[in-house]
FISEFI-699680 format. One record per residue (C-alpha): x negated, y, z negated; residue number from 1; residue in one letter. Coordinates in steps of 0.02 Angstrom, whole numbers, plus 50000, padded with zeros to 5 digits. Last residue first. Layout:
// FISEFI-699680
+-------+-------+-------+-----+----+
:     X :     Y :     Z :   i : aa :
+-------+-------+-------+-----+----+
:     X :     Y :     Z : NUM :  a :
...
+-------+-------+-------+-----+----+
// end
This chain:
// FISEFI-699680
+-------+-------+-------+-----+----+
:     X :     Y :     Z :   i : aa :
+-------+-------+-------+-----+----+
: 51349 : 49443 : 50103 : 474 :  e :
: 51321 : 49617 : 50093 : 473 :  k :
: 51192 : 49673 : 49982 : 472 :  v :
: 51152 : 49813 : 49883 : 471 :  f :
: 51011 : 49944 : 49856 : 470 :  r :
: 51041 : 50107 : 49736 : 469 :  m :
: 51018 : 50294 : 49758 : 468 :  s :
: 51030 : 50450 : 49656 : 467 :  r :
: 51012 : 50624 : 49762 : 466 :  p :
: 50942 : 50772 : 49648 : 465 :  k :
: 51061 : 50916 : 49577 : 464 :  d :
: 51144 : 51061 : 49637 : 463 :  d :
: 51311 : 50981 : 49676 : 462 :  p :
: 51302 : 50788 : 49647 : 461 :  a :
: 51241 : 50685 : 49761 : 460 :  q :
: 51259 : 50478 : 49747 : 459 :  v :
: 51145 : 50364 : 49852 : 458 :  t :
: 51216 : 50202 : 49914 : 457 :  i :
: 51082 : 50090 : 50032 : 456 :  m :
: 51110 : 49937 : 50125 : 455 :  y :
: 51056 : 49751 : 50145 : 454 :  t :
: 51141 : 49649 : 50279 : 453 :  g :
: 51324 : 49556 : 50316 : 452 :  a :
: 51407 : 49678 : 50443 : 451 :  a :
: 51523 : 49824 : 50363 : 450 :  l :
: 51707 : 49816 : 50369 : 449 :  d :
: 51744 : 49737 : 50187 : 448 :  g :
: 51641 : 49879 : 50120 : 447 :  v :
: 51761 : 49950 : 50010 : 446 :  e :
: 51710 : 50045 : 49851 : 445 :  i :
: 51793 : 50038 : 49680 : 444 :  r :
: 51740 : 50183 : 49584 : 443 :  f :
: 51686 : 50166 : 49390 : 442 :  s :
: 51654 : 50324 : 49287 : 441 :  s :
: 51565 : 50335 : 49112 : 440 :  f :
: 51539 : 50505 : 49023 : 439 :  g :
: 51619 : 50690 : 49086 : 438 :  n :
: 51735 : 50617 : 49227 : 437 :  i :
: 51676 : 50577 : 49400 : 436 :  a :
: 51765 : 50637 : 49553 : 435 :  n :
: 51717 : 50567 : 49737 : 434 :  v :
: 51704 : 50604 : 49900 : 433 :  r :
: 51637 : 50488 : 50049 : 432 :  q :
: 51528 : 50456 : 50159 : 431 :  r :
: 51490 : 50314 : 50290 : 430 :  r :
: 51372 : 50216 : 50402 : 429 :  i :
: 51228 : 50339 : 50404 : 428 :  s :
: 51094 : 50244 : 50510 : 427 :  r :
: 50918 : 50232 : 50394 : 426 :  g :
: 50851 : 50077 : 50467 : 425 :  r :
: 50900 : 49976 : 50303 : 424 :  m :
: 51068 : 50032 : 50327 : 423 :  d :
: 51153 : 50212 : 50254 : 422 :  v :
: 51302 : 50222 : 50123 : 421 :  i :
: 51345 : 50410 : 50073 : 420 :  s :
: 51439 : 50467 : 49902 : 419 :  l :
: 51454 : 50651 : 49879 : 418 :  d :
: 51503 : 50656 : 49704 : 417 :  l :
: 51630 : 50796 : 49645 : 416 :  a :
: 51593 : 50841 : 49452 : 415 :  v :
: 51679 : 50821 : 49271 : 414 :  t :
: 51502 : 50847 : 49152 : 413 :  r :
: 51357 : 50753 : 49098 : 412 :  a :
: 51373 : 50601 : 49217 : 411 :  s :
: 51353 : 50421 : 49188 : 410 :  s :
: 51400 : 50297 : 49367 : 409 :  i :
: 51450 : 50133 : 49385 : 408 :  n :
: 51492 : 50093 : 49586 : 407 :  l :
: 51617 : 49945 : 49580 : 406 :  h :
: 51619 : 49825 : 49731 : 405 :  f :
: 51701 : 49784 : 49891 : 404 :  f :
: 51731 : 49634 : 50009 : 403 :  g :
: 51743 : 49525 : 49913 : 402 :  n :
: 51556 : 49435 : 49916 : 401 :  v :
: 51437 : 49612 : 49853 : 400 :  v :
: 51286 : 49538 : 49800 : 399 :  p :
: 51301 : 49642 : 49696 : 398 :  n :
: 51443 : 49626 : 49596 : 397 :  p :
: 51451 : 49739 : 49509 : 396 :  e :
: 51334 : 49899 : 49562 : 395 :  i :
: 51250 : 49974 : 49425 : 394 :  s :
: 51210 : 50120 : 49310 : 393 :  i :
: 51182 : 50261 : 49436 : 392 :  l :
: 51141 : 50429 : 49349 : 391 :  e :
: 51229 : 50602 : 49351 : 390 :  v :
: 51163 : 50761 : 49300 : 389 :  g :
: 51245 : 50921 : 49216 : 388 :  k :
: 51259 : 51009 : 49047 : 387 :  d :
: 51145 : 50894 : 48967 : 386 :  a :
: 51111 : 50733 : 48863 : 385 :  n :
: 51153 : 50592 : 48974 : 384 :  i :
: 51199 : 50434 : 48925 : 383 :  l :
: 51124 : 50257 : 49007 : 382 :  v :
: 51191 : 50103 : 48910 : 381 :  v :
: 51069 : 49952 : 48967 : 380 :  l :
: 51073 : 49772 : 48976 : 379 :  s :
: 51062 : 49703 : 48798 : 378 :  s :
: 50901 : 49600 : 48757 : 377 :  y :
: 50837 : 49438 : 48668 : 376 :  s :
: 50699 : 49382 : 48545 : 375 :  i :
: 50640 : 49238 : 48478 : 374 :  k :
: 50548 : 49252 : 48322 : 373 :  g :
: 50607 : 49112 : 48225 : 372 :  d :
: 50715 : 49217 : 48120 : 371 :  p :
: 50809 : 49276 : 48263 : 370 :  s :
: 50754 : 49456 : 48341 : 369 :  v :
: 50903 : 49546 : 48428 : 368 :  v :
: 50851 : 49715 : 48527 : 367 :  k :
: 50993 : 49815 : 48584 : 366 :  l :
: 50962 : 49943 : 48740 : 365 :  r :
: 50987 : 50130 : 48761 : 364 :  y :
: 50935 : 50249 : 48904 : 363 :  y :
: 50961 : 50418 : 48861 : 362 :  n :
: 50952 : 50550 : 49032 : 361 :  t :
: 50929 : 50727 : 48961 : 360 :  g :
: 50876 : 50801 : 48822 : 359 :  a :
: 50833 : 50677 : 48701 : 358 :  l :
: 50982 : 50618 : 48559 : 357 :  p :
: 50970 : 50702 : 48395 : 356 :  a :
: 51132 : 50632 : 48303 : 355 :  a :
: 51124 : 50460 : 48392 : 354 :  d :
: 51286 : 50379 : 48316 : 353 :  t :
: 51277 : 50206 : 48281 : 352 :  y :
: 51407 : 50067 : 48278 : 351 :  s :
: 51415 : 49891 : 48233 : 350 :  f :
: 51555 : 49772 : 48267 : 349 :  p :
: 51570 : 49596 : 48126 : 348 :  q :
: 51511 : 49428 : 48168 : 347 :  l :
: 51335 : 49474 : 48116 : 346 :  c :
: 51406 : 49524 : 47932 : 345 :  r :
: 51448 : 49321 : 47904 : 344 :  i :
: 51278 : 49295 : 47964 : 343 :  t :
: 51175 : 49393 : 47883 : 342 :  d :
: 51116 : 49564 : 47924 : 341 :  t :
: 50955 : 49656 : 47990 : 340 :  r :
: 50988 : 49818 : 48039 : 339 :  i :
: 50878 : 49944 : 48133 : 338 :  s :
: 50899 : 50114 : 48208 : 337 :  h :
: 50787 : 50230 : 48339 : 336 :  v :
: 50660 : 50104 : 48398 : 335 :  p :
: 50552 : 50153 : 48540 : 334 :  t :
: 50561 : 50116 : 48732 : 333 :  f :
: 50452 : 50141 : 48858 : 332 :  q :
: 50531 : 50090 : 49054 : 331 :  r :
: 50704 : 50177 : 49059 : 330 :  g :
: 50639 : 50355 : 49069 : 329 :  d :
: 50678 : 50444 : 48907 : 328 :  g :
: 50704 : 50306 : 48805 : 327 :  s :
: 50781 : 50239 : 48650 : 326 :  r :
: 50787 : 50089 : 48554 : 325 :  e :
: 50948 : 49989 : 48429 : 324 :  l :
: 50839 : 49863 : 48341 : 323 :  v :
: 50952 : 49697 : 48267 : 322 :  m :
: 50860 : 49588 : 48153 : 321 :  s :
: 50970 : 49412 : 48113 : 320 :  v :
: 50956 : 49355 : 47944 : 319 :  g :
: 51032 : 49182 : 47984 : 318 :  a :
: 51041 : 49090 : 48127 : 317 :  n :
: 51193 : 48971 : 48171 : 316 :  s :
: 51265 : 49061 : 48311 : 315 :  n :
: 51216 : 49248 : 48295 : 314 :  c :
: 51329 : 49302 : 48427 : 313 :  n :
: 51335 : 49512 : 48443 : 312 :  v :
: 51450 : 49655 : 48443 : 311 :  q :
: 51383 : 49811 : 48493 : 310 :  w :
: 51421 : 50020 : 48485 : 309 :  n :
: 51325 : 50151 : 48517 : 308 :  l :
: 51391 : 50348 : 48500 : 307 :  v :
: 51300 : 50464 : 48565 : 306 :  h :
: 51306 : 50646 : 48505 : 305 :  g :
: 51341 : 50827 : 48544 : 304 :  g :
: 51520 : 50805 : 48511 : 303 :  l :
: 51550 : 50629 : 48570 : 302 :  q :
: 51453 : 50550 : 48719 : 301 :  r :
: 51482 : 50370 : 48732 : 300 :  s :
: 51409 : 50201 : 48714 : 299 :  g :
: 51428 : 50012 : 48744 : 298 :  s :
: 51346 : 49852 : 48713 : 297 :  f :
: 51453 : 49646 : 48701 : 296 :  s :
: 51422 : 49485 : 48658 : 295 :  r :
: 51239 : 49495 : 48654 : 294 :  i :
: 51155 : 49318 : 48653 : 293 :  s :
: 51041 : 49365 : 48794 : 292 :  i :
: 50945 : 49229 : 48875 : 291 :  p :
: 50777 : 49180 : 48775 : 290 :  l :
: 50609 : 49260 : 48791 : 289 :  p :
: 50463 : 49215 : 48865 : 288 :  f :
: 50311 : 49165 : 48774 : 287 :  h :
: 50158 : 49122 : 48870 : 286 :  l :
: 50158 : 49305 : 48948 : 285 :  n :
: 50036 : 49294 : 49069 : 284 :  t :
: 50103 : 49418 : 49181 : 283 :  h :
: 50172 : 49427 : 49388 : 282 :  v :
: 50322 : 49479 : 49454 : 281 :  y :
: 50455 : 49439 : 49586 : 280 :  f :
: 50635 : 49504 : 49614 : 279 :  g :
: 50748 : 49419 : 49719 : 278 :  s :
: 50800 : 49276 : 49751 : 277 :  f :
: 50920 : 49084 : 49705 : 276 :  g :
: 50842 : 48940 : 49687 : 275 :  t :
: 50643 : 48951 : 49692 : 274 :  i :
: 50485 : 48828 : 49714 : 273 :  p :
: 50308 : 48897 : 49685 : 272 :  f :
: 50164 : 48962 : 49779 : 271 :  t :
: 50046 : 49096 : 49714 : 270 :  l :
: 49894 : 49144 : 49830 : 269 :  e :
: 49740 : 49240 : 49768 : 268 :  w :
: 49651 : 49347 : 49898 : 267 :  y :
: 49484 : 49354 : 50008 : 266 :  n :
: 49534 : 49307 : 50159 : 265 :  y :
: 49446 : 49122 : 50204 : 264 :  t :
: 49402 : 49125 : 50024 : 263 :  t :
: 49578 : 49110 : 49976 : 262 :  n :
: 49586 : 49094 : 49803 : 261 :  y :
: 49738 : 48963 : 49744 : 260 :  n :
: 49882 : 48967 : 49609 : 259 :  v :
: 50009 : 48828 : 49613 : 258 :  t :
: 50145 : 48937 : 49497 : 257 :  p :
: 50229 : 48932 : 49335 : 256 :  t :
: 50396 : 49003 : 49348 : 255 :  i :
: 50494 : 49098 : 49200 : 254 :  l :
: 50664 : 49133 : 49258 : 253 :  v :
: 50702 : 49328 : 49211 : 252 :  g :
: 50852 : 49430 : 49107 : 251 :  s :
: 50937 : 49584 : 49174 : 250 :  g :
: 51088 : 49523 : 49142 : 249 :  a :
: 51084 : 49365 : 49238 : 248 :  n :
: 51079 : 49440 : 49399 : 247 :  g :
: 51079 : 49656 : 49435 : 246 :  s :
: 50882 : 49681 : 49410 : 245 :  y :
: 50803 : 49794 : 49309 : 244 :  f :
: 50705 : 49670 : 49193 : 243 :  g :
: 50539 : 49721 : 49313 : 242 :  a :
: 50542 : 49881 : 49375 : 241 :  a :
: 50611 : 49914 : 49554 : 240 :  p :
: 50574 : 50088 : 49612 : 239 :  n :
: 50627 : 50269 : 49598 : 238 :  g :
: 50482 : 50297 : 49478 : 237 :  n :
: 50491 : 50125 : 49381 : 236 :  n :
: 50697 : 50116 : 49416 : 235 :  h :
: 50843 : 50148 : 49288 : 234 :  p :
: 50943 : 50092 : 49390 : 233 :  a :
: 50966 : 49929 : 49479 : 232 :  i :
: 50851 : 49799 : 49575 : 231 :  p :
: 50929 : 49655 : 49667 : 230 :  v :
: 50984 : 49483 : 49606 : 229 :  g :
: 50884 : 49372 : 49529 : 228 :  h :
: 50734 : 49411 : 49436 : 227 :  y :
: 50586 : 49305 : 49439 : 226 :  q :
: 50425 : 49299 : 49294 : 225 :  t :
: 50303 : 49235 : 49358 : 224 :  v :
: 50157 : 49145 : 49244 : 223 :  r :
: 49973 : 49145 : 49263 : 222 :  l :
: 49913 : 49080 : 49122 : 221 :  n :
: 49826 : 48918 : 49181 : 220 :  a :
: 49727 : 49007 : 49299 : 219 :  k :
: 49619 : 49089 : 49162 : 218 :  n :
: 49495 : 48917 : 49174 : 217 :  p :
: 49424 : 49028 : 49324 : 216 :  d :
: 49368 : 48866 : 49422 : 215 :  a :
: 49470 : 48915 : 49588 : 214 :  n :
: 49385 : 49084 : 49557 : 213 :  g :
: 49227 : 49077 : 49426 : 212 :  g :
: 49262 : 49215 : 49313 : 211 :  g :
: 49191 : 49348 : 49422 : 210 :  a :
: 49333 : 49313 : 49571 : 209 :  v :
: 49445 : 49327 : 49443 : 208 :  t :
: 49594 : 49239 : 49343 : 207 :  p :
: 49722 : 49324 : 49233 : 206 :  l :
: 49683 : 49363 : 49043 : 205 :  a :
: 49810 : 49302 : 48911 : 204 :  p :
: 49895 : 49457 : 48812 : 203 :  f :
: 49796 : 49560 : 48679 : 202 :  g :
: 49828 : 49738 : 48753 : 201 :  v :
: 49828 : 49652 : 48972 : 200 :  r :
: 49746 : 49834 : 49028 : 199 :  n :
: 49591 : 49780 : 49091 : 198 :  n :
: 49641 : 49610 : 49117 : 197 :  n :
: 49778 : 49703 : 49244 : 196 :  f :
: 49650 : 49806 : 49335 : 195 :  e :
: 49545 : 49649 : 49351 : 194 :  v :
: 49711 : 49552 : 49435 : 193 :  f :
: 49737 : 49686 : 49544 : 192 :  e :
: 49551 : 49697 : 49586 : 191 :  q :
: 49575 : 49506 : 49637 : 190 :  d :
: 49712 : 49561 : 49779 : 189 :  k :
: 49870 : 49465 : 49746 : 188 :  f :
: 49990 : 49361 : 49892 : 187 :  y :
: 50143 : 49292 : 49867 : 186 :  l :
: 50201 : 49126 : 49931 : 185 :  t :
: 50382 : 49068 : 49921 : 184 :  i :
: 50461 : 48903 : 49941 : 183 :  t :
: 50645 : 48906 : 49951 : 182 :  a :
: 50815 : 48880 : 49913 : 181 :  t :
: 50975 : 48978 : 49925 : 180 :  a :
: 51093 : 48995 : 49795 : 179 :  n :
: 51114 : 49169 : 49742 : 178 :  n :
: 51045 : 49248 : 49919 : 177 :  p :
: 51183 : 49131 : 50016 : 176 :  n :
: 51144 : 49234 : 50185 : 175 :  t :
: 51062 : 49378 : 50200 : 174 :  v :
: 50918 : 49344 : 50101 : 173 :  p :
: 50815 : 49460 : 50014 : 172 :  e :
: 50641 : 49443 : 49919 : 171 :  i :
: 50560 : 49596 : 49799 : 170 :  d :
: 50378 : 49584 : 49780 : 169 :  v :
: 50277 : 49658 : 49651 : 168 :  h :
: 50109 : 49729 : 49646 : 167 :  r :
: 50038 : 49815 : 49503 : 166 :  q :
: 50035 : 49663 : 49385 : 165 :  v :
: 50128 : 49652 : 49231 : 164 :  y :
: 50103 : 49702 : 49055 : 163 :  p :
: 50219 : 49650 : 48889 : 162 :  e :
: 50289 : 49798 : 48785 : 161 :  a :
: 50474 : 49732 : 48816 : 160 :  n :
: 50415 : 49797 : 49009 : 159 :  f :
: 50244 : 49855 : 49053 : 158 :  y :
: 50177 : 49957 : 49189 : 157 :  q :
: 49983 : 49956 : 49245 : 156 :  i :
: 49951 : 50108 : 49352 : 155 :  t :
: 49998 : 50172 : 49516 : 154 :  g :
: 50128 : 50041 : 49541 : 153 :  d :
: 50100 : 49920 : 49706 : 152 :  i :
: 50257 : 49896 : 49823 : 151 :  i :
: 50321 : 49773 : 49930 : 150 :  v :
: 50469 : 49727 : 50003 : 149 :  c :
: 50535 : 49571 : 50116 : 148 :  t :
: 50709 : 49581 : 50188 : 147 :  n :
: 50785 : 49395 : 50263 : 146 :  i :
: 50885 : 49337 : 50411 : 145 :  n :
: 50946 : 49171 : 50416 : 144 :  g :
: 50909 : 49025 : 50341 : 143 :  t :
: 50865 : 48974 : 50161 : 142 :  v :
: 50848 : 48781 : 50099 : 141 :  p :
: 50981 : 48726 : 49998 : 140 :  i :
: 50942 : 48573 : 49912 : 139 :  a :
: 50736 : 48620 : 49914 : 138 :  g :
: 50662 : 48687 : 50069 : 137 :  s :
: 50649 : 48845 : 50184 : 136 :  p :
: 50464 : 48919 : 50187 : 135 :  t :
: 50457 : 49110 : 50145 : 134 :  v :
: 50294 : 49191 : 50140 : 133 :  k :
: 50252 : 49392 : 50067 : 132 :  a :
: 50193 : 49529 : 50110 : 131 :  i :
: 50051 : 49508 : 50231 : 130 :  l :
: 49971 : 49668 : 50336 : 129 :  n :
: 50017 : 49653 : 50511 : 128 :  c :
: 50026 : 49847 : 50541 : 127 :  s :
: 50211 : 49836 : 50544 : 126 :  p :
: 50238 : 49755 : 50387 : 125 :  d :
: 50215 : 49536 : 50373 : 124 :  l :
: 50339 : 49405 : 50346 : 123 :  y :
: 50249 : 49262 : 50369 : 122 :  l :
: 50389 : 49124 : 50386 : 121 :  t :
: 50400 : 48948 : 50364 : 120 :  g :
: 50421 : 48787 : 50457 : 119 :  g :
: 50608 : 48796 : 50478 : 118 :  p :
: 50596 : 48989 : 50548 : 117 :  s :
: 50663 : 49125 : 50427 : 116 :  v :
: 50736 : 49247 : 50536 : 115 :  i :
: 50657 : 49419 : 50517 : 114 :  g :
: 50635 : 49584 : 50386 : 113 :  s :
: 50515 : 49708 : 50340 : 112 :  n :
: 50483 : 49814 : 50181 : 111 :  c :
: 50348 : 49922 : 50112 : 110 :  v :
: 50383 : 50016 : 49942 : 109 :  q :
: 50289 : 50190 : 49941 : 108 :  v :
: 50121 : 50215 : 49868 : 107 :  g :
: 50051 : 50216 : 49721 : 106 :  g :
: 49923 : 50091 : 49762 : 105 :  t :
: 49945 : 50043 : 49915 : 104 :  a :
: 50060 : 49923 : 50000 : 103 :  g :
: 50029 : 49762 : 50140 : 102 :  a :
: 49900 : 49637 : 50109 : 101 :  l :
: 49747 : 49636 : 50242 : 100 :  n :
: 49708 : 49470 : 50305 :  99 :  g :
: 49646 : 49517 : 50485 :  98 :  t :
: 49842 : 49499 : 50556 :  97 :  f :
: 49827 : 49564 : 50727 :  96 :  n :
: 49888 : 49722 : 50790 :  95 :  f :
: 49952 : 49731 : 50967 :  94 :  a :
: 49896 : 49810 : 51121 :  93 :  t :
: 49995 : 49839 : 51287 :  92 :  v :
: 49861 : 49855 : 51423 :  91 :  d :
: 49908 : 49961 : 51591 :  90 :  a :
: 49874 : 49917 : 51767 :  89 :  t :
: 49891 : 50019 : 51922 :  88 :  t :
: 49978 : 50027 : 52102 :  87 :  n :
: 50034 : 50135 : 52204 :  86 :  y :
: 50156 : 50125 : 52336 :  85 :  v :
: 50223 : 50209 : 52502 :  84 :  c :
: 50387 : 50134 : 52530 :  83 :  n :
: 50441 : 50310 : 52615 :  82 :  r :
: 50548 : 50336 : 52482 :  81 :  a :
: 50404 : 50332 : 52348 :  80 :  d :
: 50347 : 50176 : 52270 :  79 :  k :
: 50243 : 50172 : 52096 :  78 :  v :
: 50177 : 49991 : 52032 :  77 :  v :
: 50121 : 49944 : 51849 :  76 :  m :
: 50056 : 49769 : 51834 :  75 :  n :
: 50061 : 49753 : 51643 :  74 :  y :
: 49933 : 49671 : 51519 :  73 :  t :
: 50001 : 49614 : 51381 :  72 :  g :
: 50075 : 49623 : 51201 :  71 :  a :
: 50258 : 49621 : 51210 :  70 :  a :
: 50351 : 49763 : 51303 :  69 :  l :
: 50505 : 49830 : 51219 :  68 :  g :
: 50497 : 49995 : 51346 :  67 :  t :
: 50449 : 50039 : 51487 :  66 :  f :
: 50462 : 50221 : 51537 :  65 :  i :
: 50461 : 50317 : 51726 :  64 :  n :
: 50640 : 50281 : 51750 :  63 :  g :
: 50719 : 50221 : 51925 :  62 :  a :
: 50707 : 50045 : 51902 :  61 :  q :
: 50589 : 49928 : 52016 :  60 :  y :
: 50594 : 49717 : 52006 :  59 :  s :
: 50471 : 49595 : 52081 :  58 :  i :
: 50347 : 49746 : 52122 :  57 :  g :
: 50167 : 49687 : 52026 :  56 :  g :
: 50263 : 49654 : 51854 :  55 :  n :
: 50285 : 49855 : 51763 :  54 :  n :
: 50387 : 49960 : 51904 :  53 :  s :
: 50438 : 50084 : 51955 :  52 :  y :
: 50526 : 50197 : 52078 :  51 :  s :
: 50513 : 50370 : 52153 :  50 :  l :
: 50640 : 50497 : 52242 :  49 :  p :
: 50529 : 50572 : 52310 :  48 :  l :
: 50412 : 50573 : 52434 :  47 :  t :
: 50227 : 50542 : 52352 :  46 :  g :
: 50144 : 50647 : 52246 :  45 :  g :
: 50079 : 50626 : 52056 :  44 :  a :
: 50159 : 50504 : 51944 :  43 :  p :
: 50142 : 50478 : 51755 :  42 :  t :
: 50184 : 50300 : 51699 :  41 :  v :
: 50245 : 50295 : 51501 :  40 :  t :
: 50200 : 50107 : 51442 :  39 :  i :
: 50284 : 50048 : 51267 :  38 :  t :
: 50256 : 49923 : 51145 :  37 :  g :
: 50410 : 49844 : 51058 :  36 :  d :
: 50405 : 49671 : 51072 :  35 :  s :
: 50341 : 49603 : 50886 :  34 :  l :
: 50238 : 49491 : 50819 :  33 :  g :
: 50147 : 49620 : 50731 :  32 :  c :
: 50222 : 49800 : 50815 :  31 :  t :
: 50162 : 49819 : 50983 :  30 :  a :
: 50052 : 49935 : 51040 :  29 :  p :
: 50074 : 50111 : 51160 :  28 :  s :
: 50009 : 50123 : 51323 :  27 :  a :
: 49977 : 50248 : 51456 :  26 :  n :
: 49995 : 50238 : 51633 :  25 :  a :
: 49909 : 50328 : 51778 :  24 :  t :
: 50004 : 50365 : 51940 :  23 :  a :
: 49971 : 50417 : 52140 :  22 :  t :
: 50103 : 50430 : 52287 :  21 :  p :
: 50088 : 50416 : 52475 :  20 :  g :
: 50022 : 50559 : 52559 :  19 :  a :
: 50141 : 50630 : 52677 :  18 :  l :
: 50000 : 50723 : 52797 :  17 :  n :
: 50088 : 50819 : 52924 :  16 :  d :
: 50060 : 50802 : 53123 :  15 :  v :
: 50095 : 50966 : 53196 :  14 :  t :
: 50116 : 50961 : 53391 :  13 :  v :
: 50045 : 51072 : 53532 :  12 :  p :
: 50127 : 51076 : 53721 :  11 :  i :
: 50014 : 51064 : 53856 :  10 :  t :
: 50076 : 51037 : 54025 :   9 :  r :
: 50008 : 50941 : 54172 :   8 :  v :
: 50027 : 50915 : 54355 :   7 :  c :
: 49928 : 50758 : 54399 :   6 :  n :
: 50044 : 50744 : 54563 :   5 :  n :
: 50096 : 50573 : 54458 :   4 :  a :
: 50140 : 50672 : 54310 :   3 :  d :
: 50034 : 50732 : 54176 :   2 :  k :
: 50072 : 50780 : 54003 :   1 :  m :
+-------+-------+-------+-----+----+
// end
């Protein structure tokens, strides 16, 4: 400092260099068609507190993580307490559809859900692989949220000795699943049809690219069977299986679809109208069984054996053949008893005791063959030949329309069971304990307070593996 007389005084002063903030921004991709990408900002320097923006400084937040982002480029800003700012950009990428189909051979079931649009919706898995297309159409066009699932069995599976394609699809709308109408498109790889042809054991062949693609005459052989309702036990290694659905006593609707080979994406497209939903299986059976004509079929465990009782309706047919079949896995059945009866005897009750049941779970069904060769099957009776063990038989009704359902269980002993219900995101909704008797038990489960949607109920007995089954709450 200097005054007018040129007197001076020197005072030392320290000037701090308060640098503004810097940062790096890292992004995770958005799921196909959704806004669920994230950006994480990692700051350095600056005067605390810091605030963050992903829109070029128009608005700020205190946290350094941004969620719920669609694909795109974001202008990131970090601002410190002295209003010093640092600018950078971050790119949220997205999975894009490339023509791949969802699912892996022998893998887990792949599902996705979403609101169907009036013009139709392609349902894709989180990696943008195709599951199915649903287009509202017909008398009662489907609306609202639809859950779509696909699974590819590890090998060709059989139902009633008939093979079906390894890839099969379940489509379940939340609203009016029994009566809603739509046009469905399913998608299949050519190799999946080749595998079917290699294992078709006398059934007609499916079309293939090698056979001429859209010019292959085997296109006329292709059929789709639709099973109404939702999958029930027993399952194909815990997965949906042909014939084991809650609607129409497990019988199906035979569909002749429009078949096209898409040369752009190299997959087969099967398109057809439907009324009601859910499971779809591809095969080539040209002689589909008639609806079940069995009045009742039941069973019980007595003195180490299994007693089966049934009644049938023979109508005007004479000489009806009945075959009681048994299975250890619910898929491959073998006969254990057969009888041929006339119309008068057919009207009386029947009974048979399986004195040597299989160890563990036994699945029984009745096969009825009319004189003209038409076949019908009963629903399953599940009995357990063991000291312990529990099997889920069915949920009735399913979908649930009156706020409750009956959970039907077969148990090898009297035991306390833990029941749990979770939604399709895995969130626990309810837990309770029930007591099952040795044999058949039916429990009323109240679900009137649940939101409409698809849920999973699991039963757990002590020292046993859990059993699960899906249901739809309308």
